[in-house]
N, C-alpha and C positions, 0 to 999 in steps of 0.2 A: 484090180489095179486098175486094168482096160477099159475103159468105156466100149470097145467094139472094136474087134479089128481091122478095120479101115475109113478112114478117107478118104473123100470123092471132093474135090473142088475143081468145078467146073463149071463157065459161067452156060455151059448147053442143058435145060432142062432135060432133055432126050437122050443123049448121048450119059447124061447119069443115070437114068429110069435105067435101060437099055446096059448099063454094067452092073448095077445094083441085084437085076436079076440073074446076070449070068453066074456072080460072086455066090447066091445066097442059091442058085442052083447045083454048087460045086461047098456048100457048109459054110458059105466066111458068111462075118455081118457086117454088113457097110452100111454107114450115113454121109449123104452127099448135100452139098451148098453150091448155089451156084456163083458166090458171091465172098474174093481172095478173104476183106476183111472179116466177114462172118466166117470165113473161116480161122483167120487170127486168134478169133475168140472163142470158139471150139475150141483150137488147139492150148491156147494158156487155160481154158476149165479143165480138161480133160485131156486124157491119153489114149492112143491108137497105136499100135503095132505098125500100120504103115499108111500113107498117106501120099496119094494118088496127085498130081497137081499139074494143071493144065500151065502151058506158056503164057500165052492170048488169049488175058480179060481186062475185062473191063474195068473205070480205076482201077484198081491195081494189079498190075500184070503177076505171073509166077517168080517173077525173081525178084519185084520186088519184096514178092511175101516173103521169102527166101530171105530178103536181107534183115526182114523188120523181122523175121523170126531168128537171127545171127545174132540184130540189136539188144532182144530183149533175153537174151542166151537159152534159150532154145532147142535149140541143133545141136546138142551133144543127146538129147533121150526118140529126138525123132528122125522117123528111117520116108522119107523123102524119095518118089517112083515120083521124076519127071514124064508125064502120062501127054504128046503134044501130037495133032495132026502134024508141023512144019516145023518138023527140030532141023537146025542146021554146026554145023562143028561150030558158030560161038553164042548159040545160045546155051551146047551140049558142055562145053568149057563150059562156062558163065556160072551154071546150071550149077555142078560139080563141084567151083573155086565155094561157094558159096551157102555150102555145105548138103545139096542133094546127095544120095547115093548110088541110084540107077535113074537111065532112061528108057523112053520107050515109044515107038510112033501109037498110035492109036490104031493102023492101022493093021497093024499087028497083032492087036488083041483079037480081028476078027482068023487072022489068016495065020497066026500059031496061040493057040490058047494054051497049050502044054506052056512051052516055052514062058507067055505069062503068070502064068500060075505057078510057075519055077521061081521067078525072079518076087513074087508076092512072098512064096515059100519065106524065100534067100532074106529078105528082109523081118518076117519071125522068126526069123532060126538069131538074127543079127537080134533083136533084142533081148531075146531070153541071153544070150552073153554078157549082151548092159548090162541085165541086174543081177545078174550073177558078179559077174563083178565092180557091180558098184558094192553088191553084197559083202564081199570080200577082201574090198575097199575101205566100208563100215566097223567090219572083222580087225581089220587090222591095225583101224584110228580110237578102236575103243580097245583093243588089246596094249597100244602103244601111249596112250590116255592112261588105265587103269596101274601099269607097269611107270609109267609117270609119276604116278600119287607114291605106289608102294615105294621106289624107291628113295621119294622127297619125305618120306616119311621114317623108312629107315635111318636114313641120313639126318634126319632131325634131332633122332630119342637121341642115335649114338656123341651127335658131337652139342648134346644141350642136357636137357635135364639129366638124364641117364647116366651121361659124363660126369656133370657135378656135381652128383650123387656121390657113386665110385670113387673118388677123387676124393672130395670130403671126408664118406670114412676111410678113404686110405690115408690121410695126410691124420684126423683122427687116431687109428689105429698104431703111426709110426709113433705118435707120441708119448701115445701107450707104453710100447714097449723098448722106449728110450725111457720113460719116465722109470719100467721095472729093472732096465739096466743099471741107472743109482741106484734104484732101492736093492740090488743086490748087490755091485758096489759095497753100499754103506754095510749091507749087513755082513759080508764075509768080512772088511776093515776090521768094526769090531766082532767080528769073532775072532780072529788071529791076534788083536792084543786081548781077550780073555782067554782063552789057551796056549797062546806063548811059544817059545820055539819049538818046543817041541810036537807043534804038529800043525805046524808052518808049511811044509813042502806038500803034504795030503789035499791041504783047504786048496792052494794054491793050486794044482791039479783041477780041483770038482771046480772053484772059483776060473779058470780058465773055460772048460769042456761047456760051459755056464754059460759066457760070455759070449761062446762063439757061434752058440746056437740062436741068443738074443741078436748076435751081429749077424746070423743070416738071413735070420725072422729078415730087419733090415734092411740087407739088402733086397730080400725077393720081395717085399715093401715098394722100393724105388724102384724094382723091374715093373712091377706090375703100371704104375704108374708111370713108367715109359713108355707098356702097349697101352694103355688107358689116351694115350697123346696121339700116338696113332692112329685108332681107333677114332679117335676124336675127327685127325684128318680126313683117313676116310671116310666118318658118316657127315664129313663137310665136303667132299668130291661128290659122295652121292647127291647132297642137297644141289648141287650144281651139276650132271647128268642127271639126274631130274627137270633142273630146267633147256637144258642142254637138247630132248627129247619130244621138248611139248610141242604138240601140234599147229601148232594156234601162233598168230601174229599179233595179239591183242598189245602187246606187247612198241611195237613198231614206231618209229618218228624218227623226223631228220636230222640222223648229224654228222657229226661232221670229227672224220678221222684224226685228223692232225690234234682236236680237244684230247680225243680219248686217250692217245698214246701216249699227252702229256702227262693227261692223270696218274696213268701209269706206273708210269715211270717215278712221277713223283709221291704215288700213293706209298710205292713198294719201299722206297729209300729210304722216305721217310721209316720206315719200320726195321729196313735195313744197315741202315748205311754203319751206323756202327759196328757190323758183324764184315764190312765188308768194306774197310780202308781205304782199300787199292784198283780198286773199281772204277775205274773212270768211264766214262756217260755220254758220246756223244747221240746231237740229236739232229738230225739234217731231214726238215721237214717242208710239203710243198708249198712256193708260194701261194697260192691256193688255198680256199677250204677244202676238202675231198669231202663234199659229202653223199650219205648211202641212205638206205628206209634200215634199219635199225631200230632193239633190242639194245639200250645204253645200259643197262646192266650187265647186259649175256657180251657183248663187246666186248667191253673195259674190262672183264673178269678173265676172258681170252688172252690179252694185250696182257694182262698182269700175271698169269699164268706161262707164257710164254719171259718174261721178264724175266719170275724168278727161277724157270727152269738154268733162263742163262748164267743168270748170280750163281747156283748148283754148281754150271760145267766151269766152274773157272778157279772157285775153290776159293774165292777171295781177293784175286789178284787177275785184270787183264781188262781191257775195254771193249763194253757193250754200246751200239751203236747201233740204231735208229734210227728209218730213212721210210720218207713215203712222197710218194708221186704218182701222177697219172700218168698210166697210158693207152691209150687206141675207146675212150667210153671207164674205164677202168680204175677204181682206186687202188692201186700199192702201196704196204706196209710190212717192211720189212722191221725184224726186228736179229742180229746179228753178233756174235762173239763172240772176243781169242779162247775158249776156253778144253775141254777134253776131245770133244769133237765125241760123233759118237758112227763106227765102225759098218763100214759101206753092208754087213754083210747084216748087217742089225735092223736099219733102215726100212724096211718093211715093216717089222715090226712094232713099230713106237707106236703107230695105232688100234696095236690090239686094248683091250683091259690090261690081259697077262702081264703083260713082258715090262719092264722099269732094271735098269741097267744105272747104276746112280752107285754100284760098289761099293758099298756100304752104308751107304747113306738113306736115310730114311723115304720116303720114295712109297703109291699103294699104286701107280700105274693107268693112272684112272685121269693124270690131269690131259695128255696128247689127246687122247681119245673124244673127251667132256672140245675140246677144241674144234677138232676136225669136226664135229655133230654140232657145234653151235654156228661155225663161221659155213657149210655145206646147208645150214634150216634159213639163211639167210640170203642165200644165191649162191655166196661166194666159192672161193675153193682152198685153200693150204697147202703147200709143197717144203721140201726141208733136203737141203745141199751142204752133205759134212762135211769133213777126211778128220783123223783124229789128229790131235796135241795141235789142231791151228781154229779149228772151233765148226759153230752152228751160223746157218742161217735159214730161219722158218722167212718162209714168203705167204703172204695172202691177197687176196683181189678181190674186194666185191666192187658189180653193179654200181655205175654213180648214178647219183639221182638226179640229175638233168642234165635230157640231154643237150652235144653243142659244146659242154665245159669240160674243158681241164682234153678234148679228146687227143688231142698232141702226146708227144710223147715229153715232157716237160723238167726240162737239165733241172740236179736237184739244187736247192735252197739251203745252205747253212743257217742255223737261227740258235 
């Protein structure tokens, strides 16, 4: 992986040869160049455990080399030790600020060689840790990506073709059972007519027992259908979770949060308005666009999820308030309801996947966890305030895309 142990960049050929001999006597491999520009080309093409860098050089100084290293995105993987004859506090501070890890005066190499070798070894250890951290990060990202694909695949199956197949079979089975029930009733009716009054008592008893079994079968079929609807919802949430834990940012673009909140409200209201006739919606939007870098699909899903929770909490009656504003370079979205509220001792649990508190209403427990993960993946934050029987407010903050825009506290503007 490494071309050699050390790259020395110094404009003195004699000094470079002396350091090369010293390092090779200790078993280290060293390559040197006498021009910083050539050294930069070397570093772009090959990796070294440690770079020894002079400050004062013609054409490109050591500080300029460090600046160029940073500009090209190479600082993170290079352990640079500034090795100079004229070190000053200003040079030392500036070199460390630009990404150098250490600095040594040239005369110390002669006077304190053991200390010099210790500093070199420290660079080797740093590289070992860096490579190990990169390996662990790569494994983590791969595990996250595999988890995302598995979760999305399972969610797709649960809410897609598998759900449709089972539901179709259940409906067909229910129709068959209802058809059999009708035939049984017809048979017993004919039987009662044939045997007359003497056999009606016993026949009626058998008939009721058989029809009871048939009705129980229909009820169980309906229970399974209800359960399948729950699994479909769970499948949809799993698909959303798979999207929320996506480690890439390929779908991000500039979006206006005012627009997304409006869309989320109207998307939900269009499908659920008849179920919530006494819910009043108050929309209070920022007077300026609140532009952030985000995935429109993911953030819209977050808002729809929070609005759905607000409707559930109010049980068909109350006030839902959507408010947006900006403060100190952040866009803020608040979704509030006047519903049942969340007990204080439960607030810390609401983000967990195994928690749901809908008191008999259907819920998977994944919704808020998905919201939190999606918001954090966009560099934002989400917090909650709630009081039992008074309502709940979810507050989301995102960094505004354009610096200098809406950085002061903004008064509400009703729309």
